[in-house]
C-alpha positions as CSV (number, residue, x, y, z in Angstrom):
1,M,79.2,83.9,68.7
2,T,81.5,86.5,67.6
3,L,80.0,89.2,70.5
4,F,79.7,85.9,72.9
5,W,83.2,85.4,72.4
6,Y,83.9,89.2,72.6
7,G,81.8,89.8,75.6
8,L,83.7,86.7,77.7
9,A,87.3,87.9,76.1
10,A,86.4,91.5,78.0
11,I,85.0,89.7,81.1
12,A,88.2,87.7,81.1
13,E,90.6,90.4,80.3
14,I,89.2,93.1,82.8
15,A,88.9,90.5,85.6
16,G,92.8,88.9,84.7
17,C,93.9,92.9,84.8
18,F,91.8,93.7,88.1
19,A,93.2,91.0,90.2
20,F,97.1,92.8,89.2
21,W,95.6,96.0,89.5
22,A,94.2,95.1,93.5
23,W,97.4,93.5,94.0
24,I,99.8,96.2,93.1
25,R,97.3,99.0,93.6
26,K,95.0,98.0,96.7
27,G,97.6,95.9,98.4
28,A,95.6,93.2,98.1
29,S,97.3,89.7,98.9
30,A,99.3,87.9,96.4
31,W,97.0,85.0,96.1
32,W,94.8,87.3,93.8
33,L,97.5,86.8,90.8
34,V,95.9,83.4,90.6
35,P,92.5,83.7,89.5
36,G,94.2,86.9,88.0
37,I,96.3,85.1,85.3
38,G,93.7,81.9,85.0
39,A,91.2,85.0,83.7
40,L,94.3,86.2,81.4
41,V,94.3,82.8,79.9
42,L,90.6,82.5,79.2
43,F,90.4,85.6,77.8
44,A,93.6,84.8,75.1
45,W,91.7,81.9,74.5
46,A,88.6,83.6,73.7
47,L,90.0,85.7,71.5
48,T,90.7,83.0,69.2
49,R,87.1,81.6,69.3
50,V,86.7,84.6,66.7
51,D,85.0,83.9,63.5
52,T,87.8,86.0,61.5
53,A,90.8,84.6,58.9
54,F,93.0,87.5,60.6
55,A,94.0,87.3,63.9
56,G,95.3,91.2,63.9
57,R,91.7,92.2,62.5
58,A,89.7,90.0,65.3
59,Y,92.2,91.8,67.6
60,A,91.8,95.3,66.7
61,A,87.8,94.9,66.0
62,Y,88.0,93.9,70.1
63,G,89.4,97.1,71.1
64,G,86.3,98.5,70.8
65,V,84.2,96.0,72.7
66,Y,87.1,96.6,75.4
67,I,86.5,100.1,75.9
68,A,82.7,99.6,76.2
69,A,83.2,96.9,78.9
70,S,85.6,98.7,80.1
71,L,83.3,101.6,81.0
72,L,80.6,99.2,82.4
73,W,82.9,97.7,85.0
74,L,83.8,101.6,86.1
75,W,79.9,102.1,86.3
76,S,79.5,98.5,88.0
77,M,82.0,97.5,90.2
78,E,83.6,100.8,91.0
79,G,80.3,103.1,91.3
80,V,81.5,105.7,88.8
81,R,79.2,106.5,86.4
82,P,80.4,107.5,83.0
83,D,80.1,110.6,81.4
84,R,78.7,111.5,78.4
85,W,82.1,111.9,76.8
86,D,82.8,108.3,78.1
87,I,79.6,107.0,76.4
88,L,80.3,108.8,73.3
89,G,83.7,107.4,72.9
90,A,82.6,104.4,72.9
91,I,80.0,104.4,70.7
92,I,82.7,106.0,68.2
93,C,84.9,102.7,69.1
94,L,82.4,99.7,68.7
95,V,81.4,102.2,65.1
96,G,85.0,101.7,64.0
97,A,84.8,97.9,65.8
98,G,82.2,97.0,63.2
99,V,83.4,98.5,60.6
100,I,86.7,96.7,61.0
101,L,85.0,93.1,61.2
102,L,81.8,94.0,58.8
103,A,83.4,95.6,56.0
104,P,82.9,93.8,53.2
105,R,86.1,92.2,51.7
106,S,87.9,90.6,48.9
107,A,89.5,87.0,49.6
């Protein structure tokens, strides 16, 4: 379920932030902020569903997921294909996120 919650959080955060981007940078209507704020609330709620004892660890591991999801957004929504450096960076971040989230720890 962790991957589901991180995936939902990433979609919601990127969509919410894009609503603000569209309003400020692209001159879209301020009405874009209504679903944008709703998406950001969904993002925050989804991160609380991640099964880890500490919020900071959940947020740190989420960073890798966010980076990979942002590059998917770049490609699918903005039509710019990530280059090999983007992909390498995302892989490094996802490996780091996995280490943070899955490392064996004593209580």
